[in-house]
Backbone as XML, in Angstrom:
<?xml version="1.0"?>
<chain id="A" units="angstrom">
  <residue number="1" name="MET">
    <atom name="N" x="54.859" y="184.958" z="82.939"/>
    <atom name="CA" x="53.118" y="185.034" z="82.972"/>
    <atom name="C" x="53.195" y="186.311" z="82.052"/>
  </residue>
  <residue number="2" name="GLU">
    <atom name="N" x="52.038" y="186.345" z="81.424"/>
    <atom name="CA" x="51.662" y="187.237" z="80.672"/>
    <atom name="C" x="50.270" y="187.467" z="81.062"/>
  </residue>
  <residue number="3" name="HIS">
    <atom name="N" x="50.091" y="188.926" z="80.996"/>
    <atom name="CA" x="48.706" y="189.351" z="81.392"/>
    <atom name="C" x="48.270" y="190.589" z="80.554"/>
  </residue>
  <residue number="4" name="LEU">
    <atom name="N" x="47.010" y="190.811" z="80.627"/>
    <atom name="CA" x="46.311" y="191.865" z="79.812"/>
    <atom name="C" x="45.178" y="192.490" z="80.947"/>
  </residue>
  <residue number="5" name="ILE">
    <atom name="N" x="45.133" y="193.742" z="81.168"/>
    <atom name="CA" x="44.196" y="194.351" z="81.916"/>
    <atom name="C" x="43.259" y="195.238" z="80.874"/>
  </residue>
  <residue number="6" name="ILE">
    <atom name="N" x="41.894" y="194.725" z="80.708"/>
    <atom name="CA" x="41.010" y="195.308" z="80.090"/>
    <atom name="C" x="40.233" y="195.829" z="81.256"/>
  </residue>
  <residue number="7" name="PRO">
    <atom name="N" x="40.172" y="197.205" z="81.364"/>
    <atom name="CA" x="39.170" y="198.153" z="82.555"/>
    <atom name="C" x="37.762" y="198.127" z="81.980"/>
  </residue>
  <residue number="8" name="THR">
    <atom name="N" x="36.901" y="197.380" z="82.732"/>
    <atom name="CA" x="35.725" y="197.321" z="82.275"/>
    <atom name="C" x="34.649" y="197.875" z="83.525"/>
  </residue>
  <residue number="9" name="ARG">
    <atom name="N" x="33.809" y="198.529" z="83.834"/>
    <atom name="CA" x="33.032" y="199.128" z="85.029"/>
    <atom name="C" x="32.412" y="197.630" z="85.458"/>
  </residue>
  <residue number="10" name="ASN">
    <atom name="N" x="32.270" y="197.662" z="86.881"/>
    <atom name="CA" x="31.332" y="196.499" z="87.664"/>
    <atom name="C" x="30.181" y="196.664" z="87.433"/>
  </residue>
  <residue number="11" name="TYR">
    <atom name="N" x="29.471" y="195.330" z="87.050"/>
    <atom name="CA" x="27.965" y="195.332" z="87.312"/>
    <atom name="C" x="27.310" y="196.001" z="86.306"/>
  </residue>
  <residue number="12" name="LEU">
    <atom name="N" x="26.699" y="195.153" z="85.639"/>
    <atom name="CA" x="25.576" y="195.559" z="84.583"/>
    <atom name="C" x="26.297" y="196.258" z="83.013"/>
  </residue>
  <residue number="13" name="TYR">
    <atom name="N" x="27.555" y="195.916" z="83.341"/>
    <atom name="CA" x="28.320" y="196.705" z="82.052"/>
    <atom name="C" x="28.700" y="195.321" z="81.529"/>
  </residue>
  <residue number="14" name="VAL">
    <atom name="N" x="29.318" y="195.234" z="80.057"/>
    <atom name="CA" x="30.021" y="194.097" z="79.599"/>
    <atom name="C" x="31.450" y="194.640" z="78.547"/>
  </residue>
  <residue number="15" name="PRO">
    <atom name="N" x="31.994" y="193.718" z="78.459"/>
    <atom name="CA" x="33.370" y="194.357" z="77.611"/>
    <atom name="C" x="32.838" y="194.838" z="76.493"/>
  </residue>
  <residue number="16" name="SER">
    <atom name="N" x="33.416" y="196.087" z="75.825"/>
    <atom name="CA" x="33.205" y="196.383" z="74.751"/>
    <atom name="C" x="33.404" y="195.655" z="73.334"/>
  </residue>
  <residue number="17" name="PHE">
    <atom name="N" x="32.985" y="195.886" z="72.410"/>
    <atom name="CA" x="33.101" y="194.812" z="71.107"/>
    <atom name="C" x="34.553" y="194.939" z="70.964"/>
  </residue>
  <residue number="18" name="ASP">
    <atom name="N" x="35.136" y="196.238" z="70.839"/>
    <atom name="CA" x="36.814" y="196.335" z="70.834"/>
    <atom name="C" x="37.512" y="195.530" z="71.884"/>
  </residue>
  <residue number="19" name="ASP">
    <atom name="N" x="36.962" y="195.821" z="73.103"/>
    <atom name="CA" x="37.817" y="195.215" z="73.947"/>
    <atom name="C" x="37.773" y="193.799" z="74.081"/>
  </residue>
  <residue number="20" name="THR">
    <atom name="N" x="36.728" y="193.080" z="73.730"/>
    <atom name="CA" x="36.438" y="191.730" z="73.658"/>
    <atom name="C" x="37.246" y="191.345" z="72.455"/>
  </residue>
  <residue number="21" name="ASN">
    <atom name="N" x="37.629" y="191.807" z="71.402"/>
    <atom name="CA" x="38.167" y="191.401" z="70.231"/>
    <atom name="C" x="39.793" y="191.566" z="70.680"/>
  </residue>
  <residue number="22" name="THR">
    <atom name="N" x="39.960" y="192.491" z="71.297"/>
    <atom name="CA" x="41.602" y="192.515" z="71.937"/>
    <atom name="C" x="41.684" y="191.483" z="72.639"/>
  </residue>
  <residue number="23" name="THR">
    <atom name="N" x="40.747" y="191.146" z="73.607"/>
    <atom name="CA" x="41.086" y="190.236" z="74.592"/>
    <atom name="C" x="41.123" y="188.776" z="73.913"/>
  </residue>
  <residue number="24" name="VAL">
    <atom name="N" x="40.433" y="188.339" z="73.127"/>
    <atom name="CA" x="40.301" y="187.171" z="72.318"/>
    <atom name="C" x="41.541" y="186.855" z="71.725"/>
  </residue>
  <residue number="25" name="GLY">
    <atom name="N" x="42.017" y="188.178" z="70.942"/>
    <atom name="CA" x="43.253" y="188.126" z="70.038"/>
    <atom name="C" x="44.434" y="187.955" z="71.035"/>
  </residue>
  <residue number="26" name="PHE">
    <atom name="N" x="44.448" y="188.368" z="72.065"/>
    <atom name="CA" x="45.295" y="188.160" z="73.055"/>
    <atom name="C" x="45.661" y="186.784" z="73.557"/>
  </residue>
  <residue number="27" name="ILE">
    <atom name="N" x="44.215" y="185.951" z="73.876"/>
    <atom name="CA" x="44.494" y="184.734" z="74.311"/>
    <atom name="C" x="45.006" y="183.937" z="73.001"/>
  </residue>
  <residue number="28" name="HIS">
    <atom name="N" x="44.534" y="184.049" z="71.857"/>
    <atom name="CA" x="44.867" y="183.504" z="70.692"/>
    <atom name="C" x="46.318" y="183.313" z="70.378"/>
  </residue>
  <residue number="29" name="PHE">
    <atom name="N" x="46.964" y="184.902" z="70.712"/>
    <atom name="CA" x="48.284" y="184.736" z="70.548"/>
    <atom name="C" x="49.154" y="184.188" z="71.696"/>
  </residue>
  <residue number="30" name="ILE">
    <atom name="N" x="48.756" y="184.125" z="72.564"/>
    <atom name="CA" x="49.542" y="183.400" z="73.805"/>
    <atom name="C" x="49.293" y="182.037" z="73.912"/>
  </residue>
  <residue number="31" name="VAL">
    <atom name="N" x="48.195" y="181.344" z="73.563"/>
    <atom name="CA" x="48.126" y="179.653" z="73.249"/>
    <atom name="C" x="49.006" y="179.582" z="71.986"/>
  </residue>
  <residue number="32" name="SER">
    <atom name="N" x="48.899" y="180.407" z="70.894"/>
    <atom name="CA" x="49.890" y="179.882" z="69.802"/>
    <atom name="C" x="51.106" y="180.068" z="69.962"/>
  </residue>
  <residue number="33" name="ILE">
    <atom name="N" x="51.635" y="180.841" z="70.734"/>
    <atom name="CA" x="53.292" y="180.940" z="71.264"/>
    <atom name="C" x="53.686" y="179.660" z="72.041"/>
  </residue>
  <residue number="34" name="TYR">
    <atom name="N" x="52.729" y="179.093" z="73.054"/>
    <atom name="CA" x="52.703" y="177.758" z="73.633"/>
    <atom name="C" x="52.700" y="176.627" z="72.884"/>
  </residue>
  <residue number="35" name="PHE">
    <atom name="N" x="51.766" y="176.711" z="71.915"/>
    <atom name="CA" x="51.304" y="175.491" z="71.279"/>
    <atom name="C" x="52.698" y="175.353" z="70.393"/>
  </residue>
  <residue number="36" name="PHE">
    <atom name="N" x="53.454" y="176.262" z="69.683"/>
    <atom name="CA" x="54.438" y="175.962" z="68.922"/>
    <atom name="C" x="55.723" y="175.617" z="69.398"/>
  </residue>
  <residue number="37" name="SER">
    <atom name="N" x="55.780" y="176.026" z="71.045"/>
    <atom name="CA" x="57.034" y="175.670" z="71.843"/>
    <atom name="C" x="56.779" y="174.305" z="72.413"/>
  </residue>
  <residue number="38" name="CYS">
    <atom name="N" x="55.612" y="173.568" z="72.523"/>
    <atom name="CA" x="55.118" y="172.480" z="72.983"/>
    <atom name="C" x="53.790" y="172.171" z="72.370"/>
  </residue>
  <residue number="39" name="ILE">
    <atom name="N" x="53.102" y="171.120" z="72.902"/>
    <atom name="CA" x="51.843" y="170.631" z="72.410"/>
    <atom name="C" x="50.876" y="171.876" z="72.732"/>
  </residue>
  <residue number="40" name="GLY">
    <atom name="N" x="50.921" y="172.381" z="73.706"/>
    <atom name="CA" x="49.524" y="173.023" z="73.912"/>
    <atom name="C" x="49.725" y="173.551" z="75.545"/>
  </residue>
  <residue number="41" name="ASN">
    <atom name="N" x="49.091" y="174.581" z="75.883"/>
    <atom name="CA" x="49.119" y="175.038" z="77.391"/>
    <atom name="C" x="49.061" y="174.124" z="78.126"/>
  </residue>
  <residue number="42" name="ALA">
    <atom name="N" x="48.065" y="173.020" z="78.045"/>
    <atom name="CA" x="47.875" y="171.935" z="79.231"/>
    <atom name="C" x="49.121" y="171.019" z="79.084"/>
  </residue>
  <residue number="43" name="SER">
    <atom name="N" x="49.521" y="170.597" z="78.010"/>
    <atom name="CA" x="50.523" y="169.696" z="77.697"/>
    <atom name="C" x="52.161" y="170.542" z="78.615"/>
  </residue>
  <residue number="44" name="CYS">
    <atom name="N" x="52.059" y="171.636" z="78.238"/>
    <atom name="CA" x="53.388" y="172.415" z="78.772"/>
    <atom name="C" x="53.109" y="172.879" z="80.556"/>
  </residue>
  <residue number="45" name="GLY">
    <atom name="N" x="51.882" y="172.153" z="80.978"/>
    <atom name="CA" x="51.800" y="172.604" z="82.646"/>
    <atom name="C" x="51.348" y="174.035" z="82.553"/>
  </residue>
  <residue number="46" name="ARG">
    <atom name="N" x="50.883" y="174.668" z="81.723"/>
    <atom name="CA" x="50.233" y="176.105" z="81.858"/>
    <atom name="C" x="48.498" y="176.002" z="81.691"/>
  </residue>
  <residue number="47" name="GLY">
    <atom name="N" x="48.359" y="176.941" z="82.078"/>
    <atom name="CA" x="46.619" y="177.129" z="82.078"/>
    <atom name="C" x="46.487" y="178.581" z="81.167"/>
  </residue>
  <residue number="48" name="THR">
    <atom name="N" x="45.141" y="178.902" z="80.859"/>
    <atom name="CA" x="44.850" y="179.947" z="80.811"/>
    <atom name="C" x="43.806" y="180.428" z="81.603"/>
  </residue>
  <residue number="49" name="TYR">
    <atom name="N" x="43.778" y="181.666" z="82.370"/>
    <atom name="CA" x="42.986" y="182.232" z="83.554"/>
    <atom name="C" x="42.451" y="183.518" z="83.316"/>
  </residue>
  <residue number="50" name="VAL">
    <atom name="N" x="41.125" y="183.633" z="83.300"/>
    <atom name="CA" x="40.192" y="184.634" z="82.985"/>
    <atom name="C" x="39.674" y="184.988" z="84.089"/>
  </residue>
  <residue number="51" name="HIS">
    <atom name="N" x="39.569" y="186.238" z="84.439"/>
    <atom name="CA" x="38.588" y="186.539" z="85.669"/>
    <atom name="C" x="38.356" y="187.810" z="85.790"/>
  </residue>
  <residue number="52" name="CYS">
    <atom name="N" x="37.163" y="188.077" z="86.465"/>
    <atom name="CA" x="36.708" y="189.614" z="86.817"/>
    <atom name="C" x="36.694" y="189.911" z="88.391"/>
  </residue>
  <residue number="53" name="LYS">
    <atom name="N" x="36.550" y="191.145" z="88.751"/>
    <atom name="CA" x="36.900" y="191.109" z="90.238"/>
    <atom name="C" x="35.317" y="191.054" z="90.524"/>
  </residue>
  <residue number="54" name="ALA">
    <atom name="N" x="34.321" y="191.355" z="90.266"/>
    <atom name="CA" x="33.055" y="191.221" z="90.737"/>
    <atom name="C" x="32.329" y="190.108" z="90.543"/>
  </residue>
  <residue number="55" name="LYS">
    <atom name="N" x="32.739" y="189.271" z="89.665"/>
    <atom name="CA" x="32.492" y="187.833" z="89.096"/>
    <atom name="C" x="30.828" y="187.963" z="88.907"/>
  </residue>
  <residue number="56" name="ARG">
    <atom name="N" x="30.838" y="188.801" z="87.784"/>
    <atom name="CA" x="29.405" y="189.116" z="87.507"/>
    <atom name="C" x="29.077" y="188.861" z="85.711"/>
  </residue>
  <residue number="57" name="GLY">
    <atom name="N" x="30.069" y="187.852" z="85.213"/>
    <atom name="CA" x="29.797" y="187.308" z="84.011"/>
    <atom name="C" x="30.741" y="188.202" z="82.846"/>
  </residue>
  <residue number="58" name="ARG">
    <atom name="N" x="31.361" y="189.140" z="83.129"/>
    <atom name="CA" x="32.520" y="189.506" z="82.138"/>
    <atom name="C" x="33.472" y="188.370" z="81.892"/>
  </residue>
  <residue number="59" name="SER">
    <atom name="N" x="34.124" y="187.929" z="82.837"/>
    <atom name="CA" x="35.016" y="186.918" z="82.038"/>
    <atom name="C" x="34.273" y="185.766" z="81.656"/>
  </residue>
  <residue number="60" name="THR">
    <atom name="N" x="33.028" y="185.485" z="81.936"/>
    <atom name="CA" x="32.479" y="184.372" z="81.333"/>
    <atom name="C" x="32.187" y="184.408" z="79.879"/>
  </residue>
  <residue number="61" name="THR">
    <atom name="N" x="31.845" y="186.057" z="79.671"/>
    <atom name="CA" x="31.596" y="186.460" z="78.379"/>
    <atom name="C" x="33.084" y="186.499" z="77.431"/>
  </residue>
  <residue number="62" name="ILE">
    <atom name="N" x="34.091" y="186.523" z="78.011"/>
    <atom name="CA" x="35.419" y="186.609" z="77.263"/>
    <atom name="C" x="35.645" y="185.123" z="76.799"/>
  </residue>
  <residue number="63" name="ALA">
    <atom name="N" x="35.444" y="184.257" z="77.848"/>
    <atom name="CA" x="35.918" y="182.894" z="77.829"/>
    <atom name="C" x="34.945" y="182.358" z="76.559"/>
  </residue>
  <residue number="64" name="PHE">
    <atom name="N" x="33.446" y="182.650" z="76.557"/>
    <atom name="CA" x="32.777" y="182.229" z="75.724"/>
    <atom name="C" x="33.026" y="182.590" z="74.319"/>
  </residue>
  <residue number="65" name="CYS">
    <atom name="N" x="33.495" y="183.817" z="74.081"/>
    <atom name="CA" x="33.819" y="184.430" z="72.773"/>
    <atom name="C" x="35.183" y="183.498" z="72.532"/>
  </residue>
  <residue number="66" name="TYR">
    <atom name="N" x="35.920" y="183.409" z="73.398"/>
    <atom name="CA" x="37.162" y="182.785" z="72.716"/>
    <atom name="C" x="36.693" y="181.365" z="72.264"/>
  </residue>
  <residue number="67" name="LEU">
    <atom name="N" x="35.847" y="180.490" z="72.922"/>
    <atom name="CA" x="35.651" y="179.469" z="72.184"/>
    <atom name="C" x="34.786" y="179.194" z="71.295"/>
  </residue>
  <residue number="68" name="VAL">
    <atom name="N" x="34.102" y="180.282" z="71.047"/>
    <atom name="CA" x="33.235" y="180.226" z="69.911"/>
    <atom name="C" x="34.078" y="180.486" z="68.755"/>
  </residue>
</chain>
């Protein structure tokens, strides 16, 4: 399991532009590693999990940026 920790303050704060780029780049890197070893994360029985402790939208911001 690979993981990346980006410390961001709880409540009313969003990840910085640099942290967002780092995190989205990390997700792209991890997905590309598994893409070349099989068809993709889901086909390998793997998933990608993004979360934040306070559940106030930081993880949603990162997931949305990755999808865009």
